[in-house]
C-alpha atoms as one frame of an Amber mdcrd trajectory, in Angstrom:
protein
  83.686   6.056 -56.105  81.937   7.145 -52.936  79.662   4.879 -50.908  76.044
   5.906 -50.895  74.694   7.004 -47.579  71.422   5.611 -46.292  68.624   8.093
 -45.763  68.162   8.982 -42.139  64.816   7.902 -40.767  63.177  10.370 -38.453
  61.351   8.891 -35.526  57.724   9.759 -35.277  56.648  10.253 -31.698  54.223
   7.608 -30.515  50.851   8.742 -29.429  50.854   8.558 -25.669  48.361   6.017
 -24.433  45.999   6.994 -21.711  46.655   4.667 -18.794  43.874   2.237 -18.042
  41.944   2.921 -14.883  42.818   0.807 -11.878  40.179  -0.394  -9.447  40.192
  -1.711  -5.906  37.594  -4.189  -4.685  36.662  -5.210  -1.161  34.851  -8.535
  -0.865  33.109  -9.997   2.185  32.504 -13.725   1.958  29.576 -15.754   3.318
  31.609 -16.923   6.322  32.448 -13.323   7.310  36.088 -13.002   6.296  37.085
 -10.329   3.800  39.672  -9.716   1.116  40.860  -6.818  -1.055  41.716  -7.037
  -4.755  43.485  -4.700  -7.152  41.962  -4.889 -10.632  44.250  -3.564 -13.351
  42.942  -4.976 -16.626  39.333  -3.848 -16.527  37.907  -1.476 -19.108  35.318
   0.039 -16.791  33.626  -0.429 -13.412  31.220  -3.088 -14.676  34.084  -5.055
 -16.202  36.036  -4.848 -12.923  33.012  -6.124 -11.009  32.568  -9.053 -13.399
  36.256  -9.953 -13.098  36.129  -9.983  -9.293  32.911 -12.013  -9.200  34.419
 -14.558 -11.597  37.443 -14.841  -9.308  35.749 -15.144  -5.920  32.536 -17.060
  -6.590  30.025 -16.808  -3.723  30.157 -13.641  -1.636  28.013 -11.638   0.749
  28.936  -8.156  -0.426  31.312  -6.461  -2.816  32.444  -2.858  -3.157  34.499
  -1.582  -6.089  35.994   1.881  -6.488  38.326   3.671  -8.847  41.831   3.707
  -7.384  43.704   7.021  -7.475
């Protein structure tokens, strides 16, 4: 009696995910010093801005741009 062979499963290619946008933020604080942040988990520019503001607290100015 021969052993039964298992059916071969074919792999279905995964749909390639579009990489999330990455942002860079420059923050100037009230005392004049500045800092740069890389924001990787934001869905859009407004989300990136909210994430940076939540992180830094009080600031004088903030600039956020899409990183290429």
